[in-house]
Each structure stands twice: as C-alpha cells, then as structure tokens.
N, CA, C and O atoms as CSV, one atom per row, in Angstrom:
chain,resi,resn,atom,element,x,y,z
A,1,MET,N,N,132.966,-101.289,54.288
A,1,MET,CA,C,132.933,-102.678,54.680
A,1,MET,C,C,134.935,-103.399,54.665
A,1,MET,O,O,135.688,-103.483,53.695
A,2,GLU,N,N,135.164,-103.728,55.938
A,2,GLU,CA,C,136.489,-104.409,55.701
A,2,GLU,C,C,136.977,-105.739,55.002
A,2,GLU,O,O,136.091,-106.576,54.826
A,3,LYS,N,N,137.976,-105.992,54.670
A,3,LYS,CA,C,138.189,-107.351,53.599
A,3,LYS,C,C,137.909,-108.599,54.238
A,3,LYS,O,O,137.262,-109.557,53.817
A,4,THR,N,N,138.782,-108.351,55.833
A,4,THR,CA,C,137.986,-109.347,56.957
A,4,THR,C,C,136.594,-109.680,56.834
A,4,THR,O,O,136.142,-110.796,56.581
A,5,GLU,N,N,136.046,-108.778,57.004
A,5,GLU,CA,C,134.637,-108.782,57.326
A,5,GLU,C,C,133.737,-109.457,55.967
A,5,GLU,O,O,132.683,-110.093,55.972
A,6,ILE,N,N,134.297,-109.189,55.250
A,6,ILE,CA,C,134.094,-109.916,53.706
A,6,ILE,C,C,134.328,-111.020,53.452
A,6,ILE,O,O,133.760,-111.661,52.568
A,7,PHE,N,N,135.367,-111.503,54.316
A,7,PHE,CA,C,136.532,-112.950,54.673
A,7,PHE,C,C,135.327,-113.901,55.304
A,7,PHE,O,O,135.195,-115.106,55.092
A,8,ASP,N,N,134.388,-112.970,56.225
A,8,ASP,CA,C,134.387,-113.907,57.454
A,8,ASP,C,C,132.882,-114.268,57.082
A,8,ASP,O,O,132.403,-115.268,57.616
A,9,ILE,N,N,131.778,-113.209,55.835
A,9,ILE,CA,C,130.833,-113.720,55.893
A,9,ILE,C,C,130.369,-114.579,54.367
A,9,ILE,O,O,129.302,-115.022,53.941
A,10,VAL,N,N,131.663,-114.537,53.887
A,10,VAL,CA,C,131.872,-115.695,52.693
A,10,VAL,C,C,131.995,-116.773,53.436
A,10,VAL,O,O,131.519,-117.725,52.817
A,11,THR,N,N,132.450,-117.119,54.580
A,11,THR,CA,C,132.647,-118.098,55.098
A,11,THR,C,C,132.096,-118.873,55.930
A,11,THR,O,O,132.138,-120.079,56.174
A,12,VAL,N,N,131.384,-117.659,56.471
A,12,VAL,CA,C,129.930,-118.451,56.770
A,12,VAL,C,C,129.165,-119.201,56.290
A,12,VAL,O,O,128.767,-120.297,56.682
A,13,GLY,N,N,128.878,-118.478,55.195
A,13,GLY,CA,C,127.841,-118.554,54.106
A,13,GLY,C,C,128.409,-119.685,53.549
A,13,GLY,O,O,127.613,-120.620,53.625
A,14,LEU,N,N,129.785,-120.092,52.851
A,14,LEU,CA,C,130.066,-121.540,52.660
A,14,LEU,C,C,129.750,-122.671,53.710
A,14,LEU,O,O,129.113,-123.689,53.440
A,15,LEU,N,N,130.294,-122.348,54.983
A,15,LEU,CA,C,129.798,-123.436,56.017
A,15,LEU,C,C,128.443,-123.494,56.160
A,15,LEU,O,O,128.087,-124.352,56.968
A,16,LEU,N,N,127.539,-122.847,55.627
A,16,LEU,CA,C,126.387,-122.876,56.380
A,16,LEU,C,C,125.620,-123.743,54.655
A,16,LEU,O,O,124.635,-124.477,54.741
A,17,ALA,N,N,126.212,-123.490,53.462
A,17,ALA,CA,C,126.001,-124.508,52.314
A,17,ALA,C,C,125.844,-125.667,52.678
A,17,ALA,O,O,124.809,-126.332,52.712
A,18,ALA,N,N,127.287,-126.036,53.070
A,18,ALA,CA,C,128.097,-127.295,53.359
A,18,ALA,C,C,126.755,-127.882,54.580
A,18,ALA,O,O,126.111,-128.892,54.295
A,19,ALA,N,N,126.517,-127.211,55.723
A,19,ALA,CA,C,125.708,-127.663,56.974
A,19,ALA,C,C,124.106,-128.068,56.187
A,19,ALA,O,O,123.406,-129.052,56.429
A,20,ILE,N,N,123.839,-126.946,55.193
A,20,ILE,CA,C,122.410,-127.552,54.460
A,20,ILE,C,C,122.282,-128.421,53.513
A,20,ILE,O,O,121.205,-128.760,53.024
A,21,VAL,N,N,123.809,-128.999,53.072
A,21,VAL,CA,C,123.771,-129.979,52.337
A,21,VAL,C,C,123.601,-131.243,53.150
A,21,VAL,O,O,122.702,-132.068,52.991
A,22,MET,N,N,124.547,-131.289,54.015
A,22,MET,CA,C,124.590,-132.191,54.796
A,22,MET,C,C,123.115,-132.323,55.943
A,22,MET,O,O,123.025,-133.424,56.486
A,23,LEU,N,N,122.224,-131.483,56.240
A,23,LEU,CA,C,120.892,-131.685,56.638
A,23,LEU,C,C,120.024,-132.336,56.014
A,23,LEU,O,O,119.121,-133.049,56.452
A,24,ALA,N,N,120.488,-131.920,54.316
A,24,ALA,CA,C,119.200,-132.680,53.126
A,24,ALA,C,C,119.741,-133.488,53.031
A,24,ALA,O,O,118.906,-134.339,52.727
A,25,THR,N,N,120.953,-134.089,53.078
A,25,THR,CA,C,121.437,-135.502,52.910
A,25,THR,C,C,120.836,-136.519,53.797
A,25,THR,O,O,120.653,-137.623,53.285
A,26,PHE,N,N,120.335,-136.276,55.608
A,26,PHE,CA,C,120.033,-136.760,56.367
A,26,PHE,C,C,118.799,-136.634,56.415
A,26,PHE,O,O,118.137,-137.488,57.005
A,27,LEU,N,N,118.257,-135.656,55.870
A,27,LEU,CA,C,116.573,-135.608,55.814
A,27,LEU,C,C,116.302,-136.836,54.805
A,27,LEU,O,O,115.837,-137.896,55.224
A,28,VAL,N,N,116.487,-136.715,54.021
A,28,VAL,CA,C,116.134,-137.859,52.511
A,28,VAL,C,C,116.667,-139.150,53.000
A,28,VAL,O,O,115.812,-140.009,52.788
A,29,ALA,N,N,117.547,-139.571,53.473
A,29,ALA,CA,C,118.040,-140.466,54.489
A,29,ALA,C,C,116.716,-141.254,55.105
A,29,ALA,O,O,116.250,-142.343,54.771
A,30,PHE,N,N,116.252,-140.265,56.183
A,30,PHE,CA,C,115.348,-140.086,57.091
A,30,PHE,C,C,113.923,-140.877,57.094
A,30,PHE,O,O,113.426,-141.862,57.640
A,31,PHE,N,N,113.508,-139.725,56.031
A,31,PHE,CA,C,112.318,-140.240,55.297
A,31,PHE,C,C,112.252,-140.923,53.863
A,31,PHE,O,O,111.362,-140.669,53.051
A,32,ASN,N,N,113.451,-141.953,53.607
A,32,ASN,CA,C,113.192,-142.548,52.559
A,32,ASN,C,C,114.266,-144.195,53.085
A,32,ASN,O,O,115.341,-144.668,52.716
A,33,GLY,N,N,113.164,-144.596,54.139
A,33,GLY,CA,C,113.445,-146.367,55.041
A,33,GLY,C,C,114.997,-145.938,54.891
A,33,GLY,O,O,115.667,-146.449,53.994
A,34,MET,N,N,115.783,-144.628,56.124
A,34,MET,CA,C,117.121,-144.661,56.398
A,34,MET,C,C,118.074,-145.043,55.727
A,34,MET,O,O,119.133,-145.349,56.274
A,35,CYS,N,N,117.880,-145.118,54.203
A,35,CYS,CA,C,119.246,-145.174,53.299
A,35,CYS,C,C,119.399,-144.631,52.234
A,35,CYS,O,O,118.340,-144.708,51.610
A,36,VAL,N,N,120.459,-143.909,51.458
A,36,VAL,CA,C,120.614,-142.943,50.937
A,36,VAL,C,C,122.004,-143.317,50.231
A,36,VAL,O,O,123.006,-143.488,50.926
A,37,LEU,N,N,122.042,-143.433,48.927
A,37,LEU,CA,C,123.525,-143.561,48.214
A,37,LEU,C,C,124.329,-142.557,47.957
A,37,LEU,O,O,123.666,-141.979,47.096
A,38,VAL,N,N,125.211,-141.985,48.079
A,38,VAL,CA,C,125.993,-140.587,47.475
A,38,VAL,C,C,127.343,-141.325,47.070
A,38,VAL,O,O,128.142,-142.058,47.654
A,39,THR,N,N,127.253,-140.928,46.135
A,39,THR,CA,C,128.630,-141.008,44.887
A,39,THR,C,C,129.308,-139.723,45.072
A,39,THR,O,O,128.604,-138.743,45.316
A,40,ILE,N,N,130.371,-139.614,45.004
A,40,ILE,CA,C,131.392,-138.296,44.984
A,40,ILE,C,C,132.102,-137.992,44.143
A,40,ILE,O,O,132.759,-136.965,43.976
A,41,ASN,N,N,131.929,-139.515,43.161
A,41,ASN,CA,C,132.859,-138.925,41.951
A,41,ASN,C,C,132.547,-139.407,40.595
A,41,ASN,O,O,133.271,-139.852,39.704
A,42,GLU,N,N,130.963,-139.153,40.694
A,42,GLU,CA,C,130.329,-139.940,39.142
A,42,GLU,C,C,130.629,-138.500,38.427
A,42,GLU,O,O,129.579,-138.233,37.841
A,43,TYR,N,N,131.176,-137.888,38.294
A,43,TYR,CA,C,131.389,-136.746,36.859
A,43,TYR,C,C,132.846,-136.145,37.140
A,43,TYR,O,O,133.119,-135.088,36.571
A,44,GLY,N,N,134.083,-136.909,38.218
A,44,GLY,CA,C,135.229,-136.976,38.305
A,44,GLY,C,C,135.327,-135.278,39.115
A,44,GLY,O,O,136.032,-134.356,38.705
A,45,GLU,N,N,134.579,-135.245,40.108
A,45,GLU,CA,C,134.281,-133.309,40.509
A,45,GLU,C,C,135.310,-133.806,41.927
A,45,GLU,O,O,136.020,-132.927,42.415
A,46,ALA,N,N,135.352,-135.331,42.586
A,46,ALA,CA,C,135.945,-135.214,43.764
A,46,ALA,C,C,136.960,-134.256,44.393
A,46,ALA,O,O,136.782,-133.409,45.269
A,47,ASN,N,N,138.142,-134.621,43.684
A,47,ASN,CA,C,139.273,-133.528,43.506
A,47,ASN,C,C,139.148,-132.452,44.056
A,47,ASN,O,O,139.852,-132.058,44.985
A,48,ALA,N,N,137.840,-131.594,43.320
A,48,ALA,CA,C,137.591,-130.216,43.034
A,48,ALA,C,C,136.795,-129.841,44.631
A,48,ALA,O,O,136.951,-128.882,45.388
A,49,GLU,N,N,136.108,-130.778,44.701
A,49,GLU,CA,C,135.254,-130.856,46.189
A,49,GLU,C,C,136.285,-131.085,47.305
A,49,GLU,O,O,136.018,-130.480,48.344
A,50,LEU,N,N,137.332,-131.778,47.317
A,50,LEU,CA,C,137.916,-132.059,48.484
A,50,LEU,C,C,138.734,-130.712,49.055
A,50,LEU,O,O,138.719,-130.328,50.225
A,51,VAL,N,N,139.472,-130.071,47.906
A,51,VAL,CA,C,139.922,-128.671,48.142
A,51,VAL,C,C,139.200,-127.996,48.223
A,51,VAL,O,O,139.779,-127.049,48.756
A,52,LEU,N,N,137.888,-127.629,48.024
A,52,LEU,CA,C,136.815,-126.474,47.975
A,52,LEU,C,C,136.622,-126.762,49.573
A,52,LEU,O,O,136.870,-125.854,50.367
A,53,LEU,N,N,136.101,-128.257,50.110
A,53,LEU,CA,C,135.752,-128.432,51.527
A,53,LEU,C,C,136.796,-128.293,52.686
A,53,LEU,O,O,136.638,-128.021,53.876
A,54,THR,N,N,138.103,-128.614,51.823
A,54,THR,CA,C,139.339,-128.253,52.977
A,54,THR,C,C,139.798,-126.866,53.025
A,54,THR,O,O,140.364,-126.470,54.044
A,55,VAL,N,N,139.554,-125.840,51.715
A,55,VAL,CA,C,139.620,-124.425,52.194
A,55,VAL,C,C,138.149,-123.624,52.953
A,55,VAL,O,O,138.025,-122.477,53.383
A,56,THR,N,N,137.176,-124.752,52.894
A,56,THR,CA,C,135.861,-124.004,53.729
A,56,THR,C,C,136.303,-123.930,55.403
A,56,THR,O,O,136.281,-122.979,56.185
A,57,VAL,N,N,136.694,-125.299,55.579
A,57,VAL,CA,C,137.139,-125.570,56.626
A,57,VAL,C,C,137.770,-124.716,57.053
A,57,VAL,O,O,137.412,-123.918,57.919
A,58,LEU,N,N,139.216,-124.782,56.285
A,58,LEU,CA,C,140.121,-123.890,57.043
A,58,LEU,C,C,139.654,-122.338,57.271
A,58,LEU,O,O,139.795,-121.740,58.337
A,59,CYS,N,N,139.209,-121.919,56.361
A,59,CYS,CA,C,138.284,-120.687,56.373
A,59,CYS,C,C,137.505,-120.194,57.732
A,59,CYS,O,O,137.445,-119.183,58.432
A,60,GLY,N,N,136.900,-121.617,57.680
A,60,GLY,CA,C,136.149,-121.366,58.998
A,60,GLY,C,C,136.446,-121.560,60.372
A,60,GLY,O,O,135.566,-121.284,61.188
A,61,ILE,N,N,137.878,-122.120,60.879
A,61,ILE,CA,C,138.737,-121.783,61.604
A,61,ILE,C,C,139.377,-120.763,61.756
A,61,ILE,O,O,139.525,-120.334,62.900
A,62,VAL,N,N,139.968,-120.051,60.593
A,62,VAL,CA,C,140.258,-118.594,60.911
A,62,VAL,C,C,139.447,-118.037,61.416
A,62,VAL,O,O,139.620,-117.465,62.492
A,63,THR,N,N,138.122,-118.054,60.655
A,63,THR,CA,C,136.704,-117.077,61.018
A,63,THR,C,C,136.352,-116.943,62.670
A,63,THR,O,O,136.033,-115.995,63.388
A,64,LEU,N,N,136.585,-118.442,62.904
A,64,LEU,CA,C,136.220,-118.835,64.911
A,64,LEU,C,C,137.146,-118.012,65.742
A,64,LEU,O,O,136.736,-117.313,66.669
A,65,VAL,N,N,138.733,-118.127,65.307
A,65,VAL,CA,C,139.602,-117.817,65.950
A,65,VAL,C,C,139.267,-116.448,66.207
A,65,VAL,O,O,138.973,-116.049,67.334
A,66,ARG,N,N,139.313,-115.534,64.934
A,66,ARG,CA,C,139.108,-114.078,64.954
A,66,ARG,C,C,138.060,-113.650,65.693
A,66,ARG,O,O,138.241,-112.746,66.509
A,67,MET,N,N,136.453,-114.393,65.478
A,67,MET,CA,C,135.747,-113.809,66.504
A,67,MET,C,C,135.723,-114.231,67.818
A,67,MET,O,O,135.025,-113.680,68.669
A,68,PHE,N,N,136.812,-115.660,68.148
A,68,PHE,CA,C,136.789,-115.438,69.925
A,68,PHE,C,C,137.764,-114.175,70.128
A,68,PHE,O,O,137.736,-113.572,71.200
A,69,ARG,N,N,138.457,-113.858,69.293
A,69,ARG,CA,C,139.500,-112.931,70.016
A,69,ARG,C,C,139.103,-111.326,70.320
A,69,ARG,O,O,139.615,-110.520,71.097
A,70,ARG,N,N,137.876,-111.186,69.298
A,70,ARG,CA,C,136.937,-109.990,69.444
A,70,ARG,C,C,136.410,-109.931,70.535
A,70,ARG,O,O,136.184,-108.878,71.131
A,71,ILE,N,N,136.076,-111.346,71.041
A,71,ILE,CA,C,135.160,-111.349,72.515
A,71,ILE,C,C,135.896,-110.832,74.074
A,71,ILE,O,O,135.226,-110.843,75.106
C-alpha cells in the first residue's frame, strides 16, 4: 500500500467522522424541538479543533483533486 493511499484513506475517514458529527447534531436538534446548544470552547479545545478541521478540509481537497486526476 502506497503512502498516498494511506493518506486518502485517513482523509476520507476524518471527513466521514466530521459528517457524522454534523448529522448527529442535526438529528438531535430535529428530534428535540429544533433546538440544540453547541459550545465550542468549554474545555479550551477550540483552537485545536480549528486546526484539526482546517487540516482535514485541506487534506480532503487534496484527496478530491487526486481522485479527479485519476479519472
């Protein structure tokens, strides 16, 4: 297995995890009266989450470009 394949698999996994979290948040709000409160810095983790989300999105873009070039 090449390094690029591992990179692609990890990137798709991270993007899938982000999508699952967003879906779960939506479903909780939908079934609880259309309201949910999300705090992003309760434990001081907002900066780390911002970095992780930015890296994940950038890696996702790189993976998509690579996939389209293979077609």
